[in-house]
C-alpha positions as CSV (number, residue, x, y, z in Angstrom):
1,M,98.1,126.3,92.1
2,I,100.8,123.8,92.1
3,L,99.3,120.8,90.3
4,R,100.4,118.4,92.9
5,V,100.9,114.3,91.8
6,G,100.7,111.4,94.1
7,L,103.4,109.0,93.6
8,T,102.3,105.4,95.0
9,G,102.9,102.1,94.3
10,G,104.0,98.7,96.3
11,I,107.0,97.9,98.5
12,G,109.7,97.1,95.8
13,S,107.6,98.4,93.0
14,G,110.1,101.0,91.9
15,K,108.8,104.2,93.8
16,S,112.5,105.9,94.4
17,V,113.5,105.1,91.1
18,V,110.7,107.1,89.7
19,A,110.8,109.7,92.0
20,R,114.5,110.1,90.8
21,A,113.9,110.7,87.3
22,F,111.7,113.2,87.9
23,A,113.5,114.9,90.2
24,D,116.5,114.5,87.4
25,L,113.6,116.5,85.0
26,G,113.9,119.5,87.7
27,V,110.7,118.5,89.3
28,P,110.2,119.0,93.5
29,V,109.8,116.1,95.2
30,I,108.3,115.4,98.3
31,D,108.7,112.4,100.6
32,A,106.2,111.2,103.3
33,D,108.5,109.0,104.7
34,V,111.3,111.3,105.1
35,I,109.0,113.7,106.6
36,S,107.7,110.7,108.8
37,R,111.4,109.7,109.9
38,N,112.2,113.4,110.8
39,L,108.8,113.2,112.4
40,V,110.1,110.3,114.8
41,E,113.9,112.0,115.7
42,P,114.4,112.0,119.2
43,G,113.0,114.6,121.2
44,Q,109.8,115.0,118.6
45,P,106.2,114.9,119.9
46,A,105.3,112.3,117.5
47,L,107.9,110.0,119.2
48,A,106.7,110.4,122.6
49,A,103.3,109.5,121.6
50,I,104.7,106.3,120.1
51,S,106.0,105.8,123.3
52,E,103.2,106.3,125.0
53,Q,100.0,103.9,122.9
54,L,102.3,101.5,121.3
55,G,104.8,101.0,124.7
56,S,108.7,102.1,125.4
57,Q,110.0,98.8,123.5
58,F,110.0,100.5,120.7
59,I,112.4,103.0,121.7
60,S,116.3,102.5,121.8
61,A,118.1,103.4,124.9
62,G,119.3,106.1,123.4
63,G,116.2,107.7,122.7
64,E,115.7,106.7,119.0
65,L,112.9,105.1,117.4
66,D,113.4,100.9,117.0
67,R,112.4,101.3,113.2
68,A,112.6,97.6,112.6
69,Q,110.9,96.4,115.7
70,L,108.1,98.6,115.0
71,R,107.6,98.0,111.1
72,E,107.7,94.2,112.4
73,R,104.6,94.9,114.7
74,I,102.7,97.1,112.3
75,F,102.9,94.4,110.1
76,T,101.7,91.9,112.3
77,S,98.7,93.7,114.3
78,P,96.3,96.2,112.3
79,A,95.4,97.7,115.4
80,A,99.1,99.1,115.9
81,R,99.2,100.3,112.8
82,K,95.4,101.5,113.0
83,V,97.5,103.4,116.5
84,L,100.4,104.5,114.3
85,E,98.8,106.3,111.5
86,G,96.4,108.0,113.9
87,I,99.9,109.6,115.3
88,L,101.6,110.2,111.9
89,H,99.4,110.9,109.0
90,P,97.9,113.9,110.1
91,L,101.5,115.3,111.1
92,V,102.8,114.0,107.5
93,H,99.3,116.0,106.2
94,D,99.8,118.9,107.5
95,A,103.6,118.7,106.4
96,I,103.2,117.8,102.8
97,Q,100.6,120.8,102.6
98,E,103.4,123.5,103.7
99,E,105.9,122.4,101.1
100,T,103.2,122.2,98.8
101,K,102.6,125.9,99.5
102,R,106.4,127.6,98.9
103,L,106.7,125.5,95.6
104,T,106.3,127.9,92.6
105,S,107.4,125.4,90.2
106,P,104.5,124.4,87.5
107,Y,103.7,120.9,89.5
108,C,105.5,118.9,92.0
109,I,105.2,114.9,93.0
110,V,104.4,113.5,96.3
111,V,105.8,110.1,97.3
112,I,103.1,108.5,99.7
113,P,103.4,104.9,99.5
114,L,100.0,104.5,101.5
115,L,98.3,107.3,99.4
116,I,95.1,104.8,98.9
117,E,95.6,102.9,102.1
118,A,95.4,105.9,104.3
119,S,92.5,108.1,102.0
120,Q,95.2,110.4,101.5
121,Q,93.9,111.2,97.9
122,S,93.0,114.6,99.1
123,L,96.8,115.7,99.1
124,V,97.3,115.2,95.5
125,D,94.9,116.3,92.3
126,R,96.5,113.1,90.6
127,I,97.4,109.9,91.3
128,L,100.4,107.9,89.2
129,V,100.6,104.2,90.5
130,V,104.0,102.4,89.9
131,D,103.6,99.3,89.1
132,A,105.6,95.4,88.8
133,S,104.9,92.2,88.8
134,E,104.7,90.6,92.4
135,N,108.2,88.5,91.6
136,D,110.1,91.7,90.7
137,C,108.7,93.4,93.6
138,I,109.9,90.1,96.0
139,E,113.3,90.2,94.3
140,R,114.2,94.1,94.9
141,V,112.4,94.1,98.3
142,V,114.8,90.6,99.1
143,L,117.9,92.2,97.4
144,R,117.1,95.9,99.2
145,D,116.6,94.6,102.6
146,H,118.7,91.5,102.7
147,T,115.2,89.4,104.3
148,T,113.7,86.6,102.9
149,A,111.1,86.1,100.3
150,E,108.9,84.8,103.0
151,A,109.3,88.1,104.9
152,A,109.0,90.3,101.6
153,K,105.3,87.9,100.4
154,R,103.8,89.0,104.4
155,I,104.7,92.6,103.6
156,L,103.3,92.4,99.9
157,S,100.1,90.9,101.5
158,A,99.4,93.2,104.0
159,Q,99.2,95.7,100.8
160,L,96.4,96.4,98.9
161,D,96.4,94.3,96.1
162,R,97.9,95.2,92.2
163,E,94.7,95.6,90.4
164,T,92.8,97.6,93.3
165,R,95.6,100.0,92.9
166,L,95.6,100.2,89.8
167,G,92.0,101.0,89.3
168,Y,92.9,104.6,91.7
169,A,95.4,105.2,89.5
170,D,95.1,108.4,86.7
171,D,98.8,107.4,85.4
172,V,100.8,104.3,85.5
173,I,104.5,103.7,84.7
174,T,105.3,100.0,84.8
175,N,108.5,99.0,86.1
176,E,109.6,96.0,84.6
177,G,112.4,96.7,82.3
178,S,115.4,98.8,82.4
179,L,116.0,102.2,84.1
180,D,116.2,103.8,80.2
181,M,112.3,102.6,79.6
182,V,111.5,104.0,82.9
183,A,113.0,107.4,82.4
184,E,110.8,107.2,78.9
185,Q,107.6,106.8,80.4
186,V,108.8,109.5,83.0
187,A,109.9,111.9,80.1
188,R,106.4,111.5,78.7
189,L,104.5,112.1,81.6
190,H,106.4,115.2,82.9
191,K,105.3,116.6,79.2
192,R,102.0,115.8,80.0
193,Y,102.1,117.2,83.3
194,L,103.6,120.5,81.9
195,V,100.3,120.9,79.9
196,L,97.9,119.8,82.6
197,A,99.7,122.3,84.9
198,A,99.3,125.1,82.4
199,Q,95.7,124.6,81.7
200,S,95.0,124.3,85.4
201,E,96.3,127.8,85.8
202,Q,94.0,129.1,83.1
203,P,91.5,131.9,84.0
204,Q,87.8,129.9,83.8
205,T,85.2,131.9,82.4
206,D,81.4,132.2,82.5
207,R,79.0,130.8,79.9
């Protein structure tokens, strides 16, 4: 069975950078956010469920999800966040399982930003946390999303704190330097995961 490595980290930590580095090495990458976006395309059952359970104001006149408005709502309303998770998480869970079944590589990377918060650990065999300082995360979110530092801080505060997330980690990549430094860490873990994947395929013998 393929070794599934769950890649997670706070917003702005650099999960996408790390995922691309693994992909550059030929490792299959399954992204829960991509799956989620596909699930809420016009005509999909999840979009209808969001409209029914959270309100039609989150659906545009063209029948598409108003992502910005929904994002603001779930970061300010824990109840709304739980409703959205209840709609999407089971569907994402099933889709990830189906994708991993089709792979033939030794291991894969499964990017799940809320892996720990959503208690999705059963989907993976190891947890790889991308770690960065709060200041670095805030700066990246501001540049990427063209938002304010205050808005970025609000998002960070709604997520799992850094120390708690690291406590769940089997492996950690520190993203506080250059891209070359990240690539070096990824290369080391790539070799380690190949070894672990090979070991997991060894037949078990009775003792």
